[in-house]
py3Dmol code that shows the C-alpha trace and the ligand (Angstrom):
import py3Dmol

protein = """\
ATOM      1  CA  MET A   1      65.679 -31.042  97.776  1.00  0.00           C
ATOM      2  CA  SER A   2      62.124 -32.340  97.794  1.00  0.00           C
ATOM      3  CA  ALA A   3      59.076 -30.292  96.864  1.00  0.00           C
ATOM      4  CA  THR A   4      57.888 -30.807 100.436  1.00  0.00           C
ATOM      5  CA  ALA A   5      60.941 -29.056 101.952  1.00  0.00           C
ATOM      6  CA  PRO A   6      59.860 -26.399 104.465  1.00  0.00           C
ATOM      7  CA  VAL A   7      59.121 -23.020 102.943  1.00  0.00           C
ATOM      8  CA  ARG A   8      59.293 -19.685 104.767  1.00  0.00           C
ATOM      9  CA  PRO A   9      56.732 -19.302 107.582  1.00  0.00           C
ATOM     10  CA  VAL A  10      55.185 -16.199 106.004  1.00  0.00           C
ATOM     11  CA  LEU A  11      54.577 -15.973 102.267  1.00  0.00           C
ATOM     12  CA  PRO A  12      52.933 -13.327 100.044  1.00  0.00           C
ATOM     13  CA  PRO A  13      49.415 -14.894 100.252  1.00  0.00           C
ATOM     14  CA  ASP A  14      49.614 -14.604 104.079  1.00  0.00           C
ATOM     15  CA  ILE A  15      50.474 -10.913 103.748  1.00  0.00           C
ATOM     16  CA  LYS A  16      47.636 -10.389 101.245  1.00  0.00           C
ATOM     17  CA  ALA A  17      45.222 -12.067 103.675  1.00  0.00           C
ATOM     18  CA  ARG A  18      46.124  -9.469 106.322  1.00  0.00           C
ATOM     19  CA  LYS A  19      44.029  -6.813 104.522  1.00  0.00           C
ATOM     20  CA  GLY A  20      41.952  -4.954 107.111  1.00  0.00           C
ATOM     21  CA  ALA A  21      43.412  -6.986 110.028  1.00  0.00           C
ATOM     22  CA  ALA A  22      46.097  -5.878 112.516  1.00  0.00           C
ATOM     23  CA  PRO A  23      48.468  -3.371 110.869  1.00  0.00           C
ATOM     24  CA  LEU A  24      51.442  -4.859 109.023  1.00  0.00           C
ATOM     25  CA  VAL A  25      54.787  -3.886 110.565  1.00  0.00           C
ATOM     26  CA  VAL A  26      57.578  -3.417 108.030  1.00  0.00           C
ATOM     27  CA  LEU A  27      61.155  -2.157 108.379  1.00  0.00           C
ATOM     28  CA  THR A  28      64.057  -2.174 105.982  1.00  0.00           C
ATOM     29  CA  ALA A  29      67.085  -4.340 106.750  1.00  0.00           C
ATOM     30  CA  TYR A  30      70.311  -4.622 104.791  1.00  0.00           C
ATOM     31  CA  THR A  31      72.516  -6.900 106.927  1.00  0.00           C
ATOM     32  CA  THR A  32      72.265 -10.084 108.995  1.00  0.00           C
ATOM     33  CA  PRO A  33      72.629  -8.400 112.440  1.00  0.00           C
ATOM     34  CA  VAL A  34      69.882  -5.871 111.696  1.00  0.00           C
ATOM     35  CA  ALA A  35      67.683  -8.591 110.162  1.00  0.00           C
ATOM     36  CA  ARG A  36      68.026 -10.495 113.471  1.00  0.00           C
ATOM     37  CA  LEU A  37      66.862  -7.418 115.379  1.00  0.00           C
ATOM     38  CA  VAL A  38      63.928  -6.773 113.045  1.00  0.00           C
ATOM     39  CA  ASP A  39      62.796 -10.404 112.747  1.00  0.00           C
ATOM     40  CA  PRO A  40      60.919 -10.922 116.050  1.00  0.00           C
ATOM     41  CA  HIS A  41      58.950  -7.682 115.709  1.00  0.00           C
ATOM     42  CA  CYS A  42      58.117  -7.298 112.028  1.00  0.00           C
ATOM     43  CA  ASP A  43      55.941  -9.028 109.430  1.00  0.00           C
ATOM     44  CA  ILE A  44      58.196  -8.034 106.526  1.00  0.00           C
ATOM     45  CA  ALA A  45      61.889  -7.107 106.277  1.00  0.00           C
ATOM     46  CA  LEU A  46      62.345  -5.030 103.142  1.00  0.00           C
ATOM     47  CA  VAL A  47      65.769  -5.067 101.518  1.00  0.00           C
ATOM     48  CA  GLY A  48      65.162  -1.615 100.071  1.00  0.00           C
ATOM     49  CA  ASP A  49      67.347  -0.024  97.433  1.00  0.00           C
ATOM     50  CA  SER A  50      67.559   2.828  99.965  1.00  0.00           C
ATOM     51  CA  LEU A  51      70.672   0.866 100.976  1.00  0.00           C
ATOM     52  CA  GLY A  52      72.491   2.759  98.224  1.00  0.00           C
ATOM     53  CA  MET A  53      72.029   6.024 100.135  1.00  0.00           C
ATOM     54  CA  VAL A  54      71.983   4.663 103.688  1.00  0.00           C
ATOM     55  CA  LEU A  55      74.908   2.214 103.531  1.00  0.00           C
ATOM     56  CA  HIS A  56      76.882   3.217 100.455  1.00  0.00           C
ATOM     57  CA  GLY A  57      76.687   7.026 100.613  1.00  0.00           C
ATOM     58  CA  MET A  58      75.087   7.413  97.168  1.00  0.00           C
ATOM     59  CA  SER A  59      73.125  10.616  96.474  1.00  0.00           C
ATOM     60  CA  SER A  60      70.090   8.665  95.149  1.00  0.00           C
ATOM     61  CA  THR A  61      68.993   5.061  94.560  1.00  0.00           C
ATOM     62  CA  VAL A  62      69.645   5.317  90.811  1.00  0.00           C
ATOM     63  CA  GLY A  63      73.131   3.771  90.984  1.00  0.00           C
ATOM     64  CA  VAL A  64      72.128   0.670  92.960  1.00  0.00           C
ATOM     65  CA  THR A  65      72.955  -2.575  91.109  1.00  0.00           C
ATOM     66  CA  MET A  66      71.594  -6.123  91.001  1.00  0.00           C
ATOM     67  CA  GLU A  67      74.836  -7.321  92.619  1.00  0.00           C
ATOM     68  CA  MET A  68      74.313  -4.975  95.595  1.00  0.00           C
ATOM     69  CA  MET A  69      70.722  -6.182  96.054  1.00  0.00           C
ATOM     70  CA  ILE A  70      71.787  -9.839  95.869  1.00  0.00           C
ATOM     71  CA  LEU A  71      74.651  -9.394  98.343  1.00  0.00           C
ATOM     72  CA  HIS A  72      72.514  -7.558 100.913  1.00  0.00           C
ATOM     73  CA  GLY A  73      69.464  -9.731 100.173  1.00  0.00           C
ATOM     74  CA  ARG A  74      71.394 -12.899 101.028  1.00  0.00           C
ATOM     75  CA  SER A  75      72.725 -11.312 104.181  1.00  0.00           C
ATOM     76  CA  VAL A  76      69.205 -10.375 105.344  1.00  0.00           C
ATOM     77  CA  VAL A  77      67.597 -13.709 104.467  1.00  0.00           C
ATOM     78  CA  ARG A  78      70.247 -15.436 106.636  1.00  0.00           C
ATOM     79  CA  GLY A  79      69.125 -13.370 109.636  1.00  0.00           C
ATOM     80  CA  LEU A  80      65.369 -14.032 109.377  1.00  0.00           C
ATOM     81  CA  THR A  81      63.417 -16.916 110.864  1.00  0.00           C
ATOM     82  CA  LYS A  82      59.946 -15.397 110.952  1.00  0.00           C
ATOM     83  CA  ALA A  83      59.561 -12.125 109.019  1.00  0.00           C
ATOM     84  CA  MET A  84      59.134 -12.335 105.240  1.00  0.00           C
ATOM     85  CA  PRO A  85      61.948 -10.828 103.165  1.00  0.00           C
ATOM     86  CA  VAL A  86      61.121  -8.696 100.114  1.00  0.00           C
ATOM     87  CA  ILE A  87      63.900  -7.507  97.768  1.00  0.00           C
ATOM     88  CA  ASP A  88      63.742  -4.245  95.817  1.00  0.00           C
ATOM     89  CA  MET A  89      64.377  -4.460  92.090  1.00  0.00           C
ATOM     90  CA  PRO A  90      67.020  -1.804  91.364  1.00  0.00           C
ATOM     91  CA  PHE A  91      66.635   0.961  88.774  1.00  0.00           C
ATOM     92  CA  GLY A  92      67.262  -0.340  85.253  1.00  0.00           C
ATOM     93  CA  SER A  93      66.590  -3.994  86.113  1.00  0.00           C
ATOM     94  CA  TYR A  94      62.882  -4.164  85.138  1.00  0.00           C
ATOM     95  CA  GLU A  95      61.646  -1.122  83.187  1.00  0.00           C
ATOM     96  CA  GLU A  96      62.760  -2.224  79.700  1.00  0.00           C
ATOM     97  CA  SER A  97      60.389  -5.156  79.231  1.00  0.00           C
ATOM     98  CA  PRO A  98      58.439  -7.777  81.197  1.00  0.00           C
ATOM     99  CA  GLN A  99      61.022 -10.335  80.017  1.00  0.00           C
ATOM    100  CA  GLN A 100      63.911  -8.288  81.439  1.00  0.00           C
ATOM    101  CA  ALA A 101      61.957  -7.890  84.692  1.00  0.00           C
ATOM    102  CA  TYR A 102      61.306 -11.641  84.872  1.00  0.00           C
ATOM    103  CA  ARG A 103      64.966 -12.532  84.323  1.00  0.00           C
ATOM    104  CA  ASN A 104      66.141 -10.199  87.062  1.00  0.00           C
ATOM    105  CA  ALA A 105      63.308 -10.947  89.518  1.00  0.00           C
ATOM    106  CA  ALA A 106      63.938 -14.693  89.136  1.00  0.00           C
ATOM    107  CA  ARG A 107      67.634 -14.078  89.766  1.00  0.00           C
ATOM    108  CA  LEU A 108      66.921 -12.019  92.899  1.00  0.00           C
ATOM    109  CA  MET A 109      64.638 -14.740  94.264  1.00  0.00           C
ATOM    110  CA  ALA A 110      66.881 -17.672  93.333  1.00  0.00           C
ATOM    111  CA  GLU A 111      70.120 -16.100  94.579  1.00  0.00           C
ATOM    112  CA  THR A 112      68.782 -14.631  97.833  1.00  0.00           C
ATOM    113  CA  GLY A 113      66.003 -17.026  98.856  1.00  0.00           C
ATOM    114  CA  ALA A 114      63.482 -14.165  99.189  1.00  0.00           C
ATOM    115  CA  PRO A 115      59.926 -15.094  98.166  1.00  0.00           C
ATOM    116  CA  ALA A 116      58.970 -11.696  96.685  1.00  0.00           C
ATOM    117  CA  VAL A 117      60.266  -8.572  94.966  1.00  0.00           C
ATOM    118  CA  LYS A 118      59.198  -4.932  95.018  1.00  0.00           C
ATOM    119  CA  LEU A 119      59.221  -2.592  92.046  1.00  0.00           C
ATOM    120  CA  GLU A 120      58.282   1.046  91.551  1.00  0.00           C
ATOM    121  CA  GLY A 121      55.583   2.316  89.189  1.00  0.00           C
ATOM    122  CA  GLY A 122      51.821   2.169  88.643  1.00  0.00           C
ATOM    123  CA  GLN A 123      49.926   1.965  85.354  1.00  0.00           C
ATOM    124  CA  THR A 124      53.130   1.887  83.296  1.00  0.00           C
ATOM    125  CA  MET A 125      54.326  -1.199  85.200  1.00  0.00           C
ATOM    126  CA  ALA A 126      50.967  -3.055  85.201  1.00  0.00           C
ATOM    127  CA  GLU A 127      51.856  -5.249  82.227  1.00  0.00           C
ATOM    128  CA  THR A 128      55.162  -6.194  83.880  1.00  0.00           C
ATOM    129  CA  ILE A 129      53.498  -6.950  87.225  1.00  0.00           C
ATOM    130  CA  ALA A 130      50.969  -9.214  85.459  1.00  0.00           C
ATOM    131  CA  PHE A 131      53.787 -10.968  83.562  1.00  0.00           C
ATOM    132  CA  LEU A 132      55.720 -11.618  86.782  1.00  0.00           C
ATOM    133  CA  THR A 133      52.821 -12.647  89.014  1.00  0.00           C
ATOM    134  CA  SER A 134      51.470 -15.095  86.422  1.00  0.00           C
ATOM    135  CA  ARG A 135      54.914 -16.757  86.310  1.00  0.00           C
ATOM    136  CA  GLY A 136      55.563 -17.317  90.021  1.00  0.00           C
ATOM    137  CA  VAL A 137      57.053 -13.968  91.057  1.00  0.00           C
ATOM    138  CA  PRO A 138      55.046 -12.285  93.840  1.00  0.00           C
ATOM    139  CA  VAL A 139      55.214  -8.501  93.475  1.00  0.00           C
ATOM    140  CA  MET A 140      54.879  -5.730  96.028  1.00  0.00           C
ATOM    141  CA  ALA A 141      54.105  -2.553  94.069  1.00  0.00           C
ATOM    142  CA  HIS A 142      55.217   0.981  95.016  1.00  0.00           C
ATOM    143  CA  VAL A 143      53.366   4.155  93.944  1.00  0.00           C
ATOM    144  CA  GLY A 144      53.185   7.826  94.929  1.00  0.00           C
ATOM    145  CA  LEU A 145      56.732   9.071  95.357  1.00  0.00           C
ATOM    146  CA  THR A 146      58.931   6.608  93.488  1.00  0.00           C
ATOM    147  CA  PRO A 147      62.526   7.567  94.433  1.00  0.00           C
ATOM    148  CA  GLN A 148      64.108   5.841  91.410  1.00  0.00           C
ATOM    149  CA  SER A 149      62.329   8.487  89.271  1.00  0.00           C
ATOM    150  CA  VAL A 150      63.764  11.415  91.253  1.00  0.00           C
ATOM    151  CA  ASN A 151      65.303  12.835  88.083  1.00  0.00           C
ATOM    152  CA  THR A 152      61.975  13.020  86.246  1.00  0.00           C
ATOM    153  CA  LEU A 153      59.923  13.957  89.336  1.00  0.00           C
ATOM    154  CA  GLY A 154      62.352  16.791  90.129  1.00  0.00           C
ATOM    155  CA  GLY A 155      62.819  15.927  93.815  1.00  0.00           C
ATOM    156  CA  TYR A 156      61.314  13.974  96.699  1.00  0.00           C
ATOM    157  CA  LYS A 157      57.970  15.815  96.813  1.00  0.00           C
ATOM    158  CA  VAL A 158      54.543  14.732  98.068  1.00  0.00           C
ATOM    159  CA  VAL A 159      52.696  13.029  95.180  1.00  0.00           C
ATOM    160  CA  GLY A 160      48.900  13.069  94.906  1.00  0.00           C
ATOM    161  CA  ARG A 161      47.762  16.564  95.856  1.00  0.00           C
ATOM    162  CA  GLU A 162      45.057  18.322  93.824  1.00  0.00           C
ATOM    163  CA  GLY A 163      45.139  17.242  90.161  1.00  0.00           C
ATOM    164  CA  GLU A 164      47.422  14.270  90.844  1.00  0.00           C
ATOM    165  CA  ALA A 165      45.107  12.341  93.176  1.00  0.00           C
ATOM    166  CA  ASP A 166      43.151  10.525  90.443  1.00  0.00           C
ATOM    167  CA  LYS A 167      46.386   9.338  88.826  1.00  0.00           C
ATOM    168  CA  VAL A 168      47.746   7.896  92.092  1.00  0.00           C
ATOM    169  CA  MET A 169      44.407   6.114  92.693  1.00  0.00           C
ATOM    170  CA  ALA A 170      44.488   4.747  89.114  1.00  0.00           C
ATOM    171  CA  ASP A 171      48.119   3.623  89.587  1.00  0.00           C
ATOM    172  CA  ALA A 172      47.239   1.737  92.767  1.00  0.00           C
ATOM    173  CA  LYS A 173      44.191   0.086  91.160  1.00  0.00           C
ATOM    174  CA  ALA A 174      46.246  -0.931  88.108  1.00  0.00           C
ATOM    175  CA  CYS A 175      48.842  -2.649  90.358  1.00  0.00           C
ATOM    176  CA  GLU A 176      46.107  -4.515  92.207  1.00  0.00           C
ATOM    177  CA  ALA A 177      44.422  -5.599  88.956  1.00  0.00           C
ATOM    178  CA  ALA A 178      47.809  -6.806  87.656  1.00  0.00           C
ATOM    179  CA  GLY A 179      48.188  -9.133  90.638  1.00  0.00           C
ATOM    180  CA  ALA A 180      50.404  -7.302  93.170  1.00  0.00           C
ATOM    181  CA  PHE A 181      49.991  -8.854  96.638  1.00  0.00           C
ATOM    182  CA  SER A 182      50.504  -5.518  98.437  1.00  0.00           C
ATOM    183  CA  ILE A 183      51.463  -1.962  97.626  1.00  0.00           C
ATOM    184  CA  VAL A 184      53.679   0.712  99.170  1.00  0.00           C
ATOM    185  CA  LEU A 185      52.223   4.239  99.178  1.00  0.00           C
ATOM    186  CA  GLU A 186      55.082   6.713  99.609  1.00  0.00           C
ATOM    187  CA  LYS A 187      54.603  10.398 100.449  1.00  0.00           C
ATOM    188  CA  VAL A 188      50.911  10.363  99.493  1.00  0.00           C
ATOM    189  CA  PRO A 189      48.541  12.770 101.313  1.00  0.00           C
ATOM    190  CA  MET A 190      46.825  10.968 104.192  1.00  0.00           C
ATOM    191  CA  GLY A 191      43.226  11.446 102.942  1.00  0.00           C
ATOM    192  CA  LEU A 192      44.076  10.006  99.533  1.00  0.00           C
ATOM    193  CA  ALA A 193      46.017   7.116 101.127  1.00  0.00           C
ATOM    194  CA  GLY A 194      42.918   6.328 103.224  1.00  0.00           C
ATOM    195  CA  ARG A 195      40.700   6.351 100.109  1.00  0.00           C
ATOM    196  CA  ILE A 196      43.135   4.080  98.241  1.00  0.00           C
ATOM    197  CA  THR A 197      43.255   1.720 101.227  1.00  0.00           C
ATOM    198  CA  LYS A 198      39.429   1.509 101.208  1.00  0.00           C
ATOM    199  CA  ALA A 199      39.285   1.021  97.438  1.00  0.00           C
ATOM    200  CA  LEU A 200      41.821  -1.843  97.264  1.00  0.00           C
ATOM    201  CA  THR A 201      41.522  -5.451  98.373  1.00  0.00           C
ATOM    202  CA  ILE A 202      45.316  -5.785  98.860  1.00  0.00           C
ATOM    203  CA  PRO A 203      47.127  -4.274 101.858  1.00  0.00           C
ATOM    204  CA  THR A 204      48.569  -0.780 101.515  1.00  0.00           C
ATOM    205  CA  ILE A 205      51.845  -0.129 103.342  1.00  0.00           C
ATOM    206  CA  GLY A 206      52.432   3.547 103.991  1.00  0.00           C
ATOM    207  CA  ILE A 207      55.583   5.587 104.334  1.00  0.00           C
ATOM    208  CA  GLY A 208      54.602   9.216 104.804  1.00  0.00           C
ATOM    209  CA  ALA A 209      51.016   8.263 103.895  1.00  0.00           C
ATOM    210  CA  GLY A 210      49.179   8.610 107.218  1.00  0.00           C
ATOM    211  CA  VAL A 211      47.688   6.222 109.717  1.00  0.00           C
ATOM    212  CA  ASP A 212      44.878   4.739 107.616  1.00  0.00           C
ATOM    213  CA  CYS A 213      47.100   2.391 105.573  1.00  0.00           C
ATOM    214  CA  ASP A 214      47.026  -1.357 106.288  1.00  0.00           C
ATOM    215  CA  GLY A 215      50.652  -1.215 107.453  1.00  0.00           C
ATOM    216  CA  GLN A 216      53.659   1.067 107.877  1.00  0.00           C
ATOM    217  CA  VAL A 217      57.257   0.904 106.688  1.00  0.00           C
ATOM    218  CA  LEU A 218      60.284   2.967 107.714  1.00  0.00           C
ATOM    219  CA  VAL A 219      63.951   2.831 106.819  1.00  0.00           C
ATOM    220  CA  VAL A 220      65.494   1.204 109.896  1.00  0.00           C
ATOM    221  CA  ASP A 221      68.534   3.500 109.988  1.00  0.00           C
ATOM    222  CA  ASP A 222      66.177   6.527 109.963  1.00  0.00           C
ATOM    223  CA  MET A 223      64.069   5.360 112.902  1.00  0.00           C
ATOM    224  CA  LEU A 224      67.144   4.308 114.896  1.00  0.00           C
ATOM    225  CA  GLY A 225      68.827   7.692 114.347  1.00  0.00           C
ATOM    226  CA  LEU A 226      71.755   6.105 112.494  1.00  0.00           C
ATOM    227  CA  PHE A 227      71.199   7.892 109.174  1.00  0.00           C
ATOM    228  CA  THR A 228      71.455  11.597 109.900  1.00  0.00           C
ATOM    229  CA  GLU A 229      72.270  13.192 106.517  1.00  0.00           C
ATOM    230  CA  PHE A 230      68.667  14.392 106.243  1.00  0.00           C
ATOM    231  CA  ARG A 231      65.400  13.594 107.972  1.00  0.00           C
ATOM    232  CA  PRO A 232      62.110  13.459 106.048  1.00  0.00           C
ATOM    233  CA  LYS A 233      59.024  14.749 107.923  1.00  0.00           C
ATOM    234  CA  PHE A 234      57.526  11.234 107.970  1.00  0.00           C
ATOM    235  CA  VAL A 235      60.411   9.780 110.001  1.00  0.00           C
ATOM    236  CA  LYS A 236      59.957   9.329 113.743  1.00  0.00           C
ATOM    237  CA  ARG A 237      63.186   8.631 115.609  1.00  0.00           C
ATOM    238  CA  TYR A 238      62.686   5.848 118.152  1.00  0.00           C
ATOM    239  CA  ALA A 239      66.356   5.927 119.204  1.00  0.00           C
ATOM    240  CA  GLU A 240      69.453   8.106 118.755  1.00  0.00           C
ATOM    241  CA  LEU A 241      71.982   5.376 117.973  1.00  0.00           C
ATOM    242  CA  GLY A 242      74.078   7.735 115.837  1.00  0.00           C
ATOM    243  CA  LYS A 243      74.561  10.017 118.869  1.00  0.00           C
ATOM    244  CA  SER A 244      75.339   7.049 121.150  1.00  0.00           C
ATOM    245  CA  ALA A 245      77.859   5.715 118.613  1.00  0.00           C
ATOM    246  CA  ASP A 246      79.520   9.135 118.336  1.00  0.00           C
ATOM    247  CA  GLU A 247      79.853   9.324 122.149  1.00  0.00           C
ATOM    248  CA  ALA A 248      81.236   5.767 122.325  1.00  0.00           C
ATOM    249  CA  ILE A 249      83.807   6.381 119.579  1.00  0.00           C
ATOM    250  CA  ALA A 250      84.884   9.674 121.186  1.00  0.00           C
ATOM    251  CA  ALA A 251      85.338   7.892 124.559  1.00  0.00           C
ATOM    252  CA  TYR A 252      87.412   5.141 122.896  1.00  0.00           C
ATOM    253  CA  ALA A 253      89.607   7.712 121.116  1.00  0.00           C
ATOM    254  CA  ALA A 254      90.193   9.607 124.389  1.00  0.00           C
ATOM    255  CA  GLU A 255      91.073   6.394 126.266  1.00  0.00           C
ATOM    256  CA  VAL A 256      93.494   5.240 123.551  1.00  0.00           C
ATOM    257  CA  ARG A 257      95.188   8.651 123.529  1.00  0.00           C
ATOM    258  CA  GLY A 258      95.327   8.661 127.349  1.00  0.00           C
ATOM    259  CA  ARG A 259      96.653   5.048 127.498  1.00  0.00           C
ATOM    260  CA  VAL A 260      93.610   4.099 129.594  1.00  0.00           C
ATOM    261  CA  PHE A 261      92.505   1.434 127.094  1.00  0.00           C
ATOM    262  CA  PRO A 262      93.390  -1.422 126.998  1.00  0.00           C
ATOM    263  CA  ALA A 263      93.282  -2.050 130.752  1.00  0.00           C
ATOM    264  CA  ALA A 264      94.748  -5.162 132.396  1.00  0.00           C
ATOM    265  CA  GLU A 265      91.471  -7.090 131.939  1.00  0.00           C
ATOM    266  CA  HIS A 266      91.671  -6.623 128.169  1.00  0.00           C
ATOM    267  CA  SER A 267      95.320  -7.792 128.038  1.00  0.00           C
ATOM    268  CA  PHE A 268      97.108 -11.162 128.260  1.00  0.00           C
ATOM    269  CA  PRO A 269      99.670 -11.761 131.026  1.00  0.00           C
ATOM    270  CA  ASP A 270     103.043 -13.188 130.030  1.00  0.00           C
ATOM    271  CA  ALA A 271     102.617 -16.182 132.333  1.00  0.00           C
ATOM    272  CA  LEU A 272      99.332 -17.895 133.243  1.00  0.00           C
ATOM    273  CA  PRO A 273      98.505 -18.117 136.976  1.00  0.00           C
ATOM    274  CA  ALA A 274      98.513 -21.743 138.141  1.00  0.00           C
ATOM    275  CA  LYS A 275      95.417 -23.734 136.916  1.00  0.00           C
ATOM    276  CA  ALA A 276      93.959 -20.667 135.086  1.00  0.00           C
ATOM    277  CA  LYS A 277      92.933 -20.984 131.460  1.00  0.00           C
ATOM    278  CA  SER A 278      93.868 -18.404 128.818  1.00  0.00           C
TER     279      SER A 278
END
"""
ligand_1 = """\
8
KIV
O 64.072 1.459 99.355
C 63.346 1.498 100.346
O 63.802 1.422 101.496
C 61.906 1.630 100.123
C 61.047 1.934 101.304
C 61.341 3.260 101.836
C 59.609 1.751 101.007
O 61.461 1.511 99.027
"""
view = py3Dmol.view(width=600, height=400)
view.addModel(protein, "pdb")
view.setStyle({"model": 0}, {"cartoon": {"style": "trace"}})
view.addModel(ligand_1, "xyz")
view.setStyle({"model": 1}, {"stick": {}})
view.zoomTo()
view.show()
């Protein structure tokens, strides 16, 4: 392959340049068919480690592995022609040292074809973000509620009220100074998210962080009504696909039991009518 081979149409510097422009539209995707649906409408398709809970029935994202992220990352990249893929670094793949983070980030990029990774953490991850970004790994940061730390945070609570606001602001600034090209603000009070968005020169992408962020992200199964185990306050359901699927499966079961399905048009005759094709 030559160094002039076509690269993806949208790369991290293009996303960074969107600061203050039209809001960035981001959804998660974990499979090729969903990536194809997301692609025409979104700027970024995030292969979030939420896939552990949404697709694999895990109780948190802590058990998600590099192999899971690579498998789903490849599947998503295959389905995208326009939107930029970003792959989450799973818990345990980057916290130990910048070198460990580099090894795993490089593997995620090389084995999936995604041009960027996302990792959770603010000031404590700044050294790692600087190490990665100075070595060719574009990083989307993630502060506020960081679900991989659910066991130390003690639940999925709002982060940044009262005494915590200064720390969240300092976390966001540290990620920007370290070279992150954008930053997710999760479950951060809307006023604080607005102040962070004003203070930073990189785009903020909110999830439960109010309307003043530079972009918004949702878990696609949440907004489509496919993931119904629980529903955070910040989720708006744009469809009820879970309900539609339940109705469709119930109708199929009733038709099979009633010998209504398969009908003649879904079956193959023993002999073909003259000139007809199978
Ligand atoms: O894992 C994920 O899907 C995420 C988004 C919710 C931001 O990190």
